[in-house]
C-alpha positions in Angstrom: -44.0 1.5 25.0 -42.2 4.3 26.8 -40.7 7.1 24.6 -37.5 7.2 26.7 -35.3 4.2 27.4 -33.3 6.1 30.1 -35.1 9.1 31.7 -32.1 9.5 34.1 -29.7 10.0 31.2 -32.0 12.5 29.6 -32.4 14.6 32.7 -28.7 14.6 33.5 -27.7 15.6 29.9 -30.4 18.3 29.8 -29.2 19.9 33.1 -25.6 19.8 31.9 -26.4 21.2 28.5 -28.7 23.9 29.8 -26.2 25.1 32.4 -23.5 25.2 29.8 -25.7 27.3 27.5 -26.6 29.7 30.4 -22.9 30.6 30.8 -22.5 30.7 27.0 -25.3 33.3 26.6 -24.1 35.3 29.5 -20.5 35.4 28.2 -21.6 36.6 24.8 -23.5 39.5 26.3 -20.8 40.4 28.8 -18.2 40.6 26.0 -20.4 42.5 23.5 -21.6 45.2 25.9 -18.3 45.6 27.9 -16.2 46.2 24.8 -18.8 48.4 23.2 -18.6 50.7 26.2 -14.8 50.7 25.6 -15.4 52.2 22.1 -14.7 49.1 20.0 -16.0 49.5 16.5 -18.7 47.1 15.1 -16.1 45.2 13.1 -13.9 44.9 16.1 -16.8 43.6 18.1 -17.5 41.0 15.4 -13.9 39.9 15.5 -14.4 38.9 19.2 -16.7 36.2 18.1 -15.2 35.1 14.7 -12.8 32.5 16.1 -15.5 31.3 18.4 -17.7 30.5 15.4 -14.8 29.2 13.3 -13.6 26.9 16.1 -17.2 25.7 16.5 -17.4 25.0 12.7 -14.3 22.8 12.8 -15.1 21.1 16.2 -18.6 20.3 15.1 -17.3 18.4 12.2 -14.9 16.3 14.2 -17.0 16.2 17.5 -19.2 13.7 15.7 -16.2 11.5 15.0 -14.8 11.9 18.5 -18.3 11.1 20.1 -18.8 8.0 17.9 -15.2 6.7 18.5 -14.8 7.5 22.2 -18.3 8.0 23.4 -20.6 10.9 23.9 -19.9 10.8 27.7 -16.3 11.9 27.1 -17.1 14.6 24.7 -19.7 16.0 27.0 -17.2 16.1 29.9 -14.4 17.5 27.8 -16.6 20.3 26.5 -17.7 21.5 30.0 -14.1 21.4 31.3 -12.9 23.5 28.4 -15.5 26.1 29.0 -14.6 26.4 32.7 -10.9 26.9 31.8 -11.8 29.5 29.1 -13.8 31.5 31.6 -11.1 31.5 34.2 -8.4 32.6 31.8 -10.6 35.2 30.2 -11.1 36.7 33.6 -7.4 37.6 33.6 -7.8 40.1 30.8 -5.8 43.2 31.6 -7.7 46.5 30.9 -4.4 48.2 30.2 -3.7 46.1 27.1 -3.9 47.6 23.6 -6.9 47.0 21.5 -5.0 44.6 19.2 -3.7 42.5 22.1 -7.1 42.5 23.8 -8.9 41.4 20.7 -6.4 38.7 20.0 -6.5 37.4 23.6 -10.3 37.2 23.5 -10.4 35.6 20.1 -8.2 32.8 21.3 -10.3 32.2 24.4 -13.5 32.5 22.4 -12.1 29.8 20.1 -11.7 27.5 23.1 -15.2 28.3 24.2 -16.5 27.6 20.7 -14.9 24.1 20.8 -16.3 23.5 24.2 -19.8 24.5 23.2 -20.0 22.3 20.2 -18.5 19.3 21.9 -21.2 19.6 24.5 -24.0 20.3 22.0 -23.1 17.4 19.8 -23.0 15.0 22.7 -26.3 16.2 24.1 -28.2 16.1 20.8 -26.8 12.7 19.8 -27.8 11.2 23.1 -31.5 11.8 22.3 -31.3 9.3 19.3 -29.8 6.7 21.6 -32.2 7.0 24.5 -35.6 7.5 22.7 -37.6 4.6 21.4 -37.8 4.2 17.7 -40.9 6.3 16.9 -41.2 9.6 15.2 -43.4 11.3 17.8 -41.1 10.6 20.7 -38.0 11.6 18.8 -39.5 14.9 17.6 -40.9 15.7 21.0 -37.8 15.0 23.1 -35.5 16.7 20.6 -37.7 19.8 20.6 -37.8 19.8 24.4 -34.0 19.6 24.8 -33.3 22.2 22.0 -36.1 24.6 23.2 -35.0 24.3 26.9 -31.4 25.0 25.8 -32.4 28.1 23.9 -34.7 29.4 26.7 -31.8 29.0 29.2 -29.4 30.7 26.8 -31.8 33.6 26.6 -31.8 33.9 30.4 -28.0 33.8 30.1 -28.1 36.9 27.9 -30.1 38.7 30.5 -27.9 37.4 33.3 -24.8 38.5 31.5 -26.1 42.1 31.1 -27.2 42.1 34.7 -23.9 40.8 36.1 -21.9 43.2 34.0 -23.9 46.2 35.3 -23.8 45.0 38.9 -20.5 43.2 39.6 -18.3 44.1 36.6 -16.5 42.1 33.9 -14.0 40.0 35.9 -16.4 38.9 38.8 -19.1 38.0 36.3 -16.7 35.6 34.5 -15.6 34.0 37.8 -19.1 33.5 39.0 -20.0 31.8 35.7 -17.0 29.5 35.9 -17.9 28.5 39.5 -21.5 27.5 38.5 -20.3 25.5 35.5 -17.6 23.8 37.5 -20.2 22.5 40.0 -22.4 21.2 37.2 -19.4 19.5 35.6 -18.7 17.6 38.8 -22.3 16.4 38.8 -21.8 15.2 35.2 -18.8 13.2 36.2 -20.6 11.5 39.0 -24.1 10.9 37.6 -24.2 11.2 33.8 -21.2 9.6 32.3 -22.0 6.0 33.3 -25.4 6.2 31.5 -24.1 7.3 28.1 -22.8 5.4 25.1 -19.1 4.4 25.3 -18.2 4.7 21.6 -16.7 2.5 18.8 -13.0 2.8 18.4 -13.3 1.4 14.9 -14.9 4.5 13.5 -12.7 6.1 10.8 -11.9 9.8 10.5 -13.0 10.0 6.9 -16.6 9.1 7.9 -17.2 12.6 9.3 -18.5 13.7 5.9 -22.1 12.7 5.4 -23.0 10.7 2.3 -26.7 11.5 2.5 -27.9 14.1 -0.1 -30.7 15.3 2.2 -28.3 15.8 5.1 -26.0 17.8 2.9 -28.9 19.9 1.6 -30.4 20.4 5.0 -27.0 21.4 6.4 -26.6 24.0 3.6 -30.0 25.4 4.3 -29.2 25.6 8.0 -26.0 27.5 7.2 -27.9 30.3 5.5 -30.8 30.2 8.0 -28.5 30.9 11.0 -26.6 33.5 9.0 -29.9 35.3 8.4 -30.4 35.5 12.1 -26.9 36.4 13.2 -26.5 39.2 10.6 -28.8 41.3 12.7 -28.6 39.6 16.1 -24.9 39.5 16.9 -23.9 43.2 16.4 -26.5 45.1 14.5 -29.6 45.2 16.6 -27.9 45.2 20.1 -25.7 48.1 19.2 -28.5 50.0 17.4 -30.7 49.7 20.5 -27.8 50.6 22.8 -27.1 53.8 20.8 -30.8 54.7 20.8 -31.3 54.1 24.5 -28.1 55.4 26.0 -27.7 59.1 26.8 -23.9 58.8 27.0 -23.6 58.8 30.8 -22.4 55.9 32.9 -25.9 55.5 34.3 -27.3 55.7 30.8 -24.9 53.0 29.6 -25.9 50.7 32.5 -29.6 51.2 31.8 -29.1 50.6 28.0 -27.1 47.5 28.8 -29.9 46.1 30.9 -32.6 46.9 28.3 -30.5 45.4 25.5 -29.9 42.3 27.7 -33.7 42.1 28.3 -34.5 42.2 24.6 -31.9 39.7 23.5 -32.5 37.5 26.5 -36.3 37.4 26.1 -35.9 36.9 22.4 -33.9 33.8 22.9 -36.1 32.6 25.8 -39.2 33.0 23.6 -37.4 31.3 20.7 -36.7 28.3 23.0 -40.2 28.2 24.4 -41.7 28.1 20.9 -39.3 25.4 19.9 -40.3 23.3 22.9 -44.1 23.6 22.4 -44.2 23.5 18.6 -44.4 19.7 18.3 -47.4 19.6 20.6 -49.1 22.8 19.5 -48.7 22.2 15.8 -48.8 18.4 15.9 -45.8 18.3 13.7 -44.6 15.0 15.2 -47.6 13.2 13.6 -46.9 14.6 10.1 -45.1 12.6 7.4 -41.7 13.7 6.3 -43.0 15.2 3.1 -45.3 17.5 5.0 -42.5 18.6 7.3 -40.3 19.4 4.4 -43.1 21.4 2.9 -43.5 23.4 6.1 -39.8 24.2 6.4 -39.8 25.6 2.8 -42.8 27.8 3.7 -41.4 29.2 7.0 -38.0 30.2 5.7 -39.8 32.2 2.9 -41.8 34.0 5.7 -38.5 34.9 7.3 -37.3 36.6 4.1 -40.6 38.6 3.9 -40.3 39.8 7.5 -36.7 41.0 7.0 -37.5 42.6 3.7 -40.3 44.6 5.3 -38.2 45.7 8.2 -35.3 46.7 6.0 -37.6 48.9 3.9 -39.2 50.4 7.0 -35.8 51.5 8.4 -34.6 52.7 5.0 -37.5 55.0 4.3 -37.7 56.2 7.9 -34.1 57.3 7.7 -33.6 58.2 11.4 -34.1 56.5 14.8 -37.5 57.1 16.5 -39.6 55.5 19.3 -42.1 54.1 16.8 -39.4 52.7 14.6 -37.7 51.0 17.6 -41.1 49.5 18.6 -41.7 48.4 15.1 -38.3 46.7 14.9 -38.9 45.0 18.2 -42.3 43.6 17.1 -41.0 42.6 13.7 -38.1 40.7 15.2 -40.4 38.9 17.6 -42.4 37.7 14.7 -39.2 36.6 13.0 -38.2 34.7 16.2 -41.5 32.8 16.3 -41.2 31.7 12.7 -37.5 31.0 13.1 -38.1 28.8 16.2 -40.8 26.7 14.5 -38.5 26.2 11.4 -35.5 25.4 13.6 -37.5 22.8 15.5 -38.4 21.0 12.3 -34.7 21.1 11.2 -33.7 19.6 14.6 -36.0 16.7 14.0 -35.2 16.2 10.3 -31.5 15.8 10.9 -32.1 12.9 13.3 -34.8 11.4 11.0 -32.4 11.6 8.0 -29.6 10.0 10.0 -28.8 6.3 10.5 -28.6 5.2 14.1 -25.1 3.8 13.4 -23.7 7.2 12.5 -26.1 9.7 14.1 -23.3 11.4 16.1 -21.3 11.9 12.8 -24.3 13.3 10.9 -25.3 15.6 13.8 -21.7 16.9 13.9 -21.7 17.5 10.2 -25.1 19.3 10.4 -23.9 21.5 13.3 -20.7 22.3 11.5 -22.9 23.9 8.8 -24.8 25.6 11.6 -21.6 27.1 13.0 -20.5 28.1 9.5 -23.7 30.1 9.2 -23.1 31.8 12.5 -19.5 32.6 11.4 -20.7 34.1 8.2 -23.5 36.0 10.0 -21.2 37.3 12.7 -18.8 38.7 10.1 -21.5 40.2 8.0 -23.2 41.7 11.1 -20.2 43.8 12.0 -19.3 44.7 8.4 -22.9 45.5 7.4 -23.5 47.6 10.5 -20.3 49.6 9.9 -21.0 50.2 6.2 -24.8 50.7 6.3 -26.1 50.6 9.8 -29.1 48.5 10.8 -30.7 49.0 7.4 -27.9 47.0 5.6 -27.9 44.4 8.4 -31.6 43.7 7.7 -31.3 43.6 3.9 -28.2 41.3 4.2 -30.1 39.0 6.6 -33.0 38.9 4.1 -30.6 37.8 1.3 -29.4 35.0 3.5 -33.0 33.8 4.2 -33.7 33.9 0.5 -30.7 31.6 -0.3 -31.8 29.2 2.5 -35.3 29.0 1.0 -33.8 28.1 -2.4 -31.7 25.3 -0.9 -34.7 23.8 0.9 -36.4 23.4 -2.4 -33.9 20.5 -3.0 -35.0 18.5 0.0 -36.8 15.3 -0.7 -38.4 12.5 1.5 -36.5 10.0 -0.6 -33.5 11.1 1.4 -34.6 8.5 4.0 -33.9 5.7 1.6 -30.5 4.0 1.6 -30.5 4.1 -2.2 -30.4 7.8 -2.2 -26.9 7.9 -0.6 -24.0 8.9 -2.8 
């Protein structure tokens, strides 16, 4: 029996989702590097992304209900349109505005972008459950491929954003991204929407909150897992690398931007590639749920160990150096590999724990927790870097990973049984 009921829908959704994430990654890098060169503090840089993550947290929770009630086709279309509008308005930012006005303007537009991203993501992930046949191997494989491809493309977006900022500048970069996404959105309207579920208008708003213990626990573990990544990833490491690499000149800033973009871009690309190949390479799709739960417990503990080692390395070195920068780079690559494998298992488990009748709702609840983790990590990234530099960022990230590990200890394969629902 084929693993996909509708290969056309899968390809269409994948193209739409990946194009969206290309612009999403590019936008994040453009904002971070552009406003760092304008002397924004780490906390101010974090503020640029806070409403983005908060809006994503809220929209994830209700995107599941919207998708279930009105159909994933409509939420996919709405998300892409919102991102185009956000990019076009953001390009109108006036460089003569005050810091307060600029931050406020960007936060509002980033909030719109956060809603757009999570409407699109929820629609794309939920579609996999509908168009795959009912077997574990197929569901795990196609989920990992979509998620991994998305992250690989987002990583390319980080590199693209740094490149566009250095070559064509802030405003033109945003307009180019809006144009590419608008063309893709038109393709979604023509080719994708007729092939996706139309929804069930009887779905109640109160059903957004999952009743599955395992989904609640997995969501909480996901919150702290992504917080552990974003504490160092959003502000800490990019700004640390920028300060180490730049000599303070315009040319030096441009070179530093490109190198930071290369690192963050290739980190996300590598993360996405590992996600894509992990089901085949590690044969996880053939393992029982109990074994997968055991693996996710093990990998999140490895993440804590890596962060703890890196934090101590920076603390006892006490000053930037070439070998320290190289050690951080290698350590964070190891973190990325382990993080990607663990994230791939999570992406499968959320679908495995969900009932087909409410998969869009459960995926929305799960990614609401994911966005909450990014919100917490983003805030702690700016605050930790301003208070204690990259050292405090790494130790704070380690604490988040440790909490995630404790939560995963509560997961149980009995969560698949209807009797375990509360």
